[in-house]
C-alpha positions in Angstrom: -0.2 0.3 0.0 0.8 3.5 -1.0 0.2 6.5 1.3 -0.1 8.7 -1.9 -2.8 6.7 -2.9 -5.0 8.0 0.2 -4.0 11.7 0.1 -5.5 14.4 -1.5 -3.8 16.1 -4.6 -3.6 19.3 -3.2 -1.5 20.5 -0.9 -3.2 23.3 2.0 -1.5 25.4 4.3 -1.6 24.5 8.3 -1.4 27.9 10.2 -0.6 28.7 13.5 -3.6 29.6 15.9 -2.1 32.8 17.3 -0.8 34.8 14.1 -2.4 32.7 11.1 0.9 32.5 9.6 1.5 29.3 7.8 3.5 26.7 9.9 3.0 23.5 7.7 2.0 21.7 4.4 -0.5 19.3 4.3 -2.8 17.0 2.3 -6.1 15.7 3.5 -6.4 11.8 4.0 -9.2 10.1 2.2 -10.5 6.4 3.2 -7.2 5.3 4.4 -7.2 2.0 5.6 -6.7 1.9 9.3 -3.2 -0.3 8.9 -1.7 2.5 7.3 -3.0 4.9 9.0 -1.4 3.5 12.1 1.4 3.3 10.5 1.9 7.1 9.8 0.1 8.3 12.9 3.1 10.3 14.0 2.6 12.5 10.7 -1.3 12.6 11.0 -2.9 16.0 12.2 -6.7 16.2 13.3 -8.2 19.2 11.4 -11.7 19.2 12.5 -14.1 16.3 13.9 -13.7 13.1 11.9 -10.9 14.8 9.1 -7.6 14.1 9.1 -4.3 15.5 7.3 -0.8 14.0 6.6 2.0 16.5 7.5 4.1 16.9 4.3 6.5 19.4 5.8 6.8 22.3 8.5 8.3 25.3 9.1 11.7 25.7 10.9 12.8 28.0 13.2 15.4 28.9 10.6 12.9 29.7 8.0 11.2 32.0 10.2 14.0 34.1 11.1 14.8 34.9 7.5 10.6 35.7 7.3 10.1 37.6 10.3 13.2 38.3 12.1 15.2 37.1 14.8 13.9 35.6 18.2 12.8 38.4 20.2 10.9 36.4 22.7 10.4 33.1 24.0 7.8 32.0 26.5 7.7 29.6 29.1 5.1 28.8 31.7 5.8 28.8 35.4 6.9 25.2 35.5 9.3 25.9 32.6 7.0 24.3 30.2 7.4 26.0 26.4 4.3 28.5 25.3 5.4 30.5 22.6 8.3 32.0 20.5 8.2 35.7 18.6 10.3 36.1 15.4 10.8 39.9 15.1 7.4 41.1 15.8 5.4 37.7 14.9 4.2 35.3 17.8 4.0 31.6 17.2 2.2 29.1 19.5 2.7 26.0 17.2 4.1 23.0 18.8 5.9 23.0 15.7 8.5 25.8 16.7 9.2 24.3 20.2 12.9 24.0 20.6 14.5 20.8 20.0 15.5 19.4 23.4 
């Protein structure tokens, strides 16, 4: 089974919930067998109830620095958990931009 047989031909932008800027390129899942879905679960994101998408690529911190400017702020919660990163004046809360640990 080839995963591409069960993905939409078109790619769509997945945007950050805070700033609305693109953070990933995704394709919709169409009638994918559960075994294949399970194999690729780590690359799936739930778009809305019952609608799944496959993440083809995500934006990197380096790309954000080129597009929006240097990191000007990084927020952590009271127990040290990551909350957000700001590039120039553009704040992102997407987990795709968490620092590598």
